[in-house]
C-alpha positions as CSV (number, residue, x, y, z in Angstrom):
1,X,-40.0,12.8,-21.0
2,X,-40.6,16.5,-21.4
3,X,-38.2,18.4,-23.7
4,X,-35.8,20.5,-21.6
5,X,-34.7,23.9,-22.7
6,X,-31.2,25.1,-22.8
7,X,-32.0,27.3,-19.8
8,X,-33.1,24.2,-17.9
9,X,-29.9,22.4,-18.8
10,X,-27.7,25.4,-17.9
11,X,-29.5,25.8,-14.5
12,X,-28.9,22.1,-13.8
13,X,-25.3,22.4,-14.8
14,X,-24.9,25.3,-12.4
15,X,-26.5,23.3,-9.5
16,X,-24.3,20.4,-10.2
17,X,-21.2,22.6,-10.4
18,X,-22.2,24.2,-7.1
19,X,-22.6,20.8,-5.5
20,X,-19.2,19.6,-6.8
21,X,-17.6,22.8,-5.6
22,X,-19.1,22.3,-2.1
23,X,-17.9,18.7,-2.1
24,X,-14.5,19.8,-3.2
25,X,-14.3,22.3,-0.4
26,X,-15.4,19.7,2.1
27,X,-12.8,17.3,0.8
28,X,-10.1,20.0,1.0
29,X,-11.0,20.7,4.6
30,X,-10.9,17.0,5.4
31,X,-7.5,16.8,3.8
32,X,-6.4,19.8,5.9
33,X,-7.5,18.0,9.1
34,X,-5.7,14.9,8.0
35,X,-2.6,17.0,7.5
36,X,-3.0,18.3,11.1
37,X,-3.3,14.7,12.3
38,X,0.0,13.8,10.5
39,X,1.7,17.0,11.5
40,X,2.5,17.9,7.9
41,X,1.5,20.6,5.5
42,X,-1.8,20.1,3.6
43,X,0.1,19.7,0.3
44,X,2.1,16.9,1.8
45,X,-1.1,15.2,3.0
46,X,-2.7,15.5,-0.4
47,X,0.4,14.0,-2.0
48,X,0.3,11.1,0.5
49,X,-3.4,10.6,-0.4
50,X,-2.5,10.5,-4.1
51,X,0.3,8.0,-3.5
52,X,-1.9,5.8,-1.4
53,X,-4.8,5.9,-4.0
54,X,-2.4,5.1,-6.9
55,X,-0.9,2.2,-4.9
56,X,-4.3,0.9,-4.0
57,X,-5.2,0.9,-7.8
58,X,-2.0,-1.1,-8.4
59,X,-0.6,1.9,-10.4
60,X,2.1,3.4,-8.1
61,X,3.3,6.8,-8.9
62,X,6.7,8.2,-9.7
63,X,7.7,11.6,-8.4
64,X,7.1,13.1,-11.9
65,X,3.6,11.7,-12.2
66,X,2.8,12.8,-8.6
67,X,4.1,16.3,-9.6
68,X,1.6,16.4,-12.4
69,X,-1.3,15.3,-10.2
70,X,-0.7,17.9,-7.5
71,X,1.0,20.5,-9.8
72,X,4.4,20.9,-8.2
73,X,7.8,21.6,-9.9
74,X,10.4,18.9,-9.7
75,X,12.3,20.8,-7.1
76,X,9.3,21.4,-4.9
77,X,8.3,17.7,-5.3
78,X,11.8,16.6,-4.1
79,X,11.5,18.8,-1.0
80,X,8.0,17.5,-0.3
81,X,9.1,13.8,-0.7
82,X,12.1,14.4,1.5
83,X,9.8,15.7,4.2
84,X,7.4,12.7,3.9
85,X,10.2,10.3,3.8
86,X,11.9,11.8,6.8
87,X,8.6,11.7,8.7
88,X,8.4,7.9,7.9
89,X,5.3,8.2,5.7
90,X,6.7,7.5,2.2
91,X,9.4,5.3,0.7
92,X,11.1,5.6,-2.6
93,X,12.2,2.5,-4.4
94,X,13.6,1.4,-7.7
95,X,11.2,-1.4,-8.8
96,X,11.0,-0.7,-12.5
97,X,13.1,-2.5,-15.1
98,X,14.5,1.0,-15.8
99,X,16.4,1.5,-12.6
100,X,16.2,5.3,-13.1
101,X,12.4,5.2,-12.4
102,X,11.6,5.8,-8.7
103,X,8.4,4.3,-7.3
104,X,6.6,6.0,-4.4
105,X,5.0,3.8,-1.7
106,X,3.2,4.7,1.5
107,X,4.6,3.3,4.7
108,X,2.5,0.9,6.8
109,X,2.2,3.6,9.5
110,X,0.9,6.1,7.0
111,X,-1.7,3.6,5.8
112,X,-2.8,2.9,9.3
113,X,-3.2,6.6,10.2
114,X,-5.1,7.2,7.0
115,X,-7.4,4.2,7.6
116,X,-8.1,5.4,11.1
117,X,-8.7,9.0,10.1
118,X,-10.9,8.3,7.0
119,X,-12.8,5.2,8.2
120,X,-15.8,7.2,9.6
121,X,-16.4,9.3,6.5
122,X,-15.7,6.3,4.2
123,X,-18.3,4.2,6.1
124,X,-20.9,7.0,5.9
125,X,-20.2,7.6,2.2
126,X,-20.3,3.8,1.5
127,X,-23.7,3.6,3.1
128,X,-25.0,6.5,1.0
129,X,-23.6,5.0,-2.2
130,X,-25.1,1.7,-1.2
131,X,-28.6,3.3,-1.6
132,X,-28.0,3.6,-5.4
133,X,-27.9,0.9,-8.0
134,X,-24.5,0.1,-9.5
135,X,-25.8,1.2,-12.9
136,X,-26.7,4.7,-11.5
137,X,-23.3,5.1,-10.0
138,X,-21.6,4.0,-13.2
139,X,-23.6,6.6,-15.1
140,X,-22.6,9.3,-12.5
141,X,-18.9,8.2,-12.8
142,X,-19.2,8.5,-16.6
143,X,-20.8,11.9,-16.3
144,X,-18.0,13.2,-14.0
145,X,-15.4,11.9,-16.5
146,X,-17.1,13.7,-19.4
147,X,-17.5,16.9,-17.4
148,X,-13.9,16.9,-16.3
149,X,-12.8,16.1,-19.9
150,X,-14.8,19.1,-21.1
151,X,-12.8,21.4,-18.8
152,X,-9.5,19.7,-19.7
153,X,-10.1,20.2,-23.4
154,X,-12.8,22.9,-23.9
155,X,-14.2,23.2,-27.5
156,X,-12.8,26.7,-27.9
157,X,-9.2,25.4,-27.4
158,X,-9.5,22.4,-29.8
């Protein structure tokens, strides 16, 4: 393999960043359309997606953890959860041994609407990912984790 210059690496980093920014913009637009489908604000829809993803990973969120994921104050989070609960999309329960801890769950209706809305894009993305070896995708996942960590804790701030 030919030796790459720092300029080559920097140019590739810029191309990857541009691609990730484009992907993020498309994801944000998809979330906005999902919010329209639900009849809620886009922040509410992204909160619902975070709740569903955490629940699917068997790591349900508390309101405090959700607030960190979507960067809302506790007051704003309470208002958002009240709206989602009133719309029938989220339930709050006390499942933890510490009864003060509230667990957020998606309603069956919210899961059904999300499944219907996201199925076409998920099917297409699954087909694309299926073209790559699991090892390649694992390397890409590791790369994304490392790149994100570099932004979370840049060397200049260490």
